[in-house]
ZAMARGU-4260 file (C-alpha; in steps of 0.2 Angstrom, whole numbers, plus 5000, padded with zeros to 4 digits):
<rodrens>
0) 4847/5304/4918 | 4831/5312/4924 | 4829/5331/4927 | 4825/5336/4944 | 4806/5339/4946
5) 4802/5329/4931 | 4794/5312/4930 | 4803/5299/4921 | 4786/5292/4915 | 4776/5309/4912
10) 4761/5300/4903 | 4760/5288/4917 | 4752/5271/4915 | 4742/5270/4898 | 4724/5273/4901
15) 4713/5258/4900 | 4728/5246/4902 | 4721/5237/4918 | 4704/5235/4909 | 4712/5228/4894
20) 4722/5215/4905 | 4707/5210/4914 | 4697/5207/4898 | 4711/5195/4892 | 4714/5186/4908
25) 4697/5188/4917 | 4694/5198/4933 | 4699/5184/4945 | 4716/5180/4936 | 4714/5161/4936
30) 4724/5161/4919 | 4738/5171/4927 | 4739/5159/4942 | 4739/5144/4931 | 4753/5151/4920
35) 4763/5156/4935 | 4760/5138/4943 | 4766/5129/4927 | 4782/5140/4926 | 4785/5136/4944
40) 4781/5118/4945 | 4774/5111/4929 | 4781/5099/4917 | 4787/5103/4900 | 4772/5094/4893
45) 4760/5104/4904 | 4768/5121/4899 | 4767/5116/4880 | 4749/5112/4881 | 4744/5128/4891
50) 4756/5140/4881 | 4754/5132/4864 | 4773/5131/4862 | 4789/5125/4870 | 4793/5136/4885
55) 4811/5134/4893 | 4811/5138/4911 | 4827/5143/4921 | 4829/5143/4940 | 4827/5162/4940
60) 4810/5160/4930 | 4804/5147/4943 | 4809/5158/4957 | 4800/5173/4950 | 4784/5163/4947
65) 4785/5156/4965 | 4787/5174/4972 | 4772/5180/4962 | 4761/5166/4968 | 4767/5169/4986
70) 4765/5188/4985 | 4747/5186/4979 | 4742/5171/4990 | 4750/5177/5006 | 4753/5196/5004
75) 4770/5204/5001 | 4782/5207/5015 | 4782/5224/5023 | 4797/5234/5021 | 4799/5247/5035
80) 4812/5261/5032 | 4819/5271/5046 | 4830/5286/5044 | 4839/5298/5056 | 4828/5313/5051
85) 4840/5320/5038 | 4833/5319/5021 | 4840/5305/5011 | 4849/5296/5025 | 4842/5279/5029
90) 4848/5271/5044 | 4840/5254/5044 | 4828/5244/5032 | 4817/5231/5041 | 4808/5217/5031
95) 4793/5209/5040 | 4781/5196/5033 | 4763/5203/5032 | 4749/5191/5030 | 4737/5196/5016
100) 4721/5192/5026 | 4714/5206/5036
</rodrens>
C-alpha cells in the first residue's frame, strides 16, 4: 500500500530510457511496428525469421499487438470523465474515438 502523498515510483522513469530504446529500434520505430504486425498477423515461420526463435502467440497477444498498431496508427480513443463536483465521485465515463491526425 502506498503512503498518502508519496509516489509509488519516486525515482520516476530511469534517465536515458527513451534514448536507449530509440538507439535499439531507431527513431521511427519500424522494427516495433514490424514486430507488432508479425505478432498480430504473421505466420509462425515469419515470426521465427524475425525474432530468431519460435514465438507462440495467444489470442490475447494478438489483440494487444492489434491495439498497439491501431493506437499508434489512428490515435487512442479519448476518455472523458465527468463528475458531480465532489472529489472522487465519478458520474460517467465517455469513450470517444480521436483521430491521431490534426
